N, C-alpha and C positions, 0 to 999 in steps of 0.2 A: 467426445467422447473416445475412448479408444477398444479398441475390437477388441474381443476377449482371446480369440485365438495368438495374435499376434502380438498384442498393444500396442500396434498401429494405430493414426490418432485419423479420425471417423468424423467428416462433415454432417452435420444435423439432417439436413434436410438431403441428405444420398444416400443416408443407412448401410454403404458399401465398405467396407474395406479398400484402397489402392494398391494395398500392399500384398494381401493373401489373394483379396475377391470376395472372401465374404458374407453374405448378403442376411440381413437379421432385421427382425420387425421393432422400434420403438417401446419400449415397456419402460412402466415404473423405475428399474432396476437403475436403466439410465437415468434417472436425477438425481441430483446431487440433494445431500440435506440442508446446503444451503439456500439459502431466498435471495432473490436481486435487489427485492426494496430493502430486505434488510441492508446486505450489502453494499448499497447505496448511500444509506443513511448513513450507513457506520462511515465508509469512505468523508461524506462531507462533514460530518461530527468530529471526529475523532484520526483524520485523512491525516494530518500534518505526523502524526506518532506510529500511523501504518496500524490501525487496530483492523480495518478492511483488507489488509492482506493476511491477516493469523488467522482473519474471519472464512476466509478461501479458499487457507491452505497454506499460502508460500510463503513457507516459515521464515526466510533467509530476506527475502525482501522485506517483511514485515524487521525482521532483525539490523536489519541495514537502515532502514528507515530509522528506529527507536537509537541506534546507535550516534547515526546525526543529530538528533535531532537531541540528545542529551551533551551529544558533544560539542554542538553549536552553545545549547547552553552552560557547561561547564568553562567551555571558552573566553565568554561573552559576559553572563551574566555574574559569575565567580568573583571574577579580578572587579566587579563595578558591586558589587555585596558588600568586599572586602574594604575599598574606598570609601563607600559609603559608613560602614561602622568600624570604620579606622584602627582595624586590627593586627595593622599592620605587614601580613602578611604578601600584600604587594602594593607597589608604589605604583599607580596610575595618575599620572596626568591627568589634566582637564581632557584636555586634543585625544587622548586615547578613549576617555569613557566615551567621548561622543562618536567618534568614531566605528570603537566596536557595537556600540548604543545602533547606528544606522546600520553597521552588516547585520545586524541582530533581526532589526526590524524587516531589512530585504530579504534574509534567508528565512524569515517565516512566510514573509510576501507569497514566496516560490513556492515552497513547502504545498501554502494552503493553495497558490492557484492549481498547483500537480493535484492536491486531492479533491478539487470540486473537479479538476479535468475528468480526473478518475470515476466519482460519481458519477462525473454526463455517461461517460465512458460504460457504466456497469448500467445505467438507468436506457442508453442505447439500444440494449444488444450487442456491442461490439465486445466488452468482456462477457460472452456466456458460462464460460464454465469454468470449474472449482480446477484448483492444483490435481486432479484427481485426473480431468476430463470429460464429468458427468457436468450436465446441462442443469444450470441454476431456476431455479423454479420459481 
């Protein structure tokens, strides 16, 4: 969480700011409105797109994940759909079709693994604050 005097980071157990030395007690105001279980479930279910990042208030991180996800879909699914439906927009050879499909599959597997790791880190308490520094409930 953050110190009310200097906005420095304060560890949960110490409850003393290292910057300015302010001591204070834990209160309900120091808790985030976000729940740890909800964030973990969102990371597991919609982590590829970055739903949990938006929920915890990390907007930039969420936007990056959405852009990467949509970019991968646009790069690899668009040409494949065009070649399947024969629109003539893209002339994709069968070799490029299989390679782009494999790249998309590997990228999605890596994204899902990272989402599961985020889910575990949230559940274990390694990620225990939201973007404002408040403790998850």
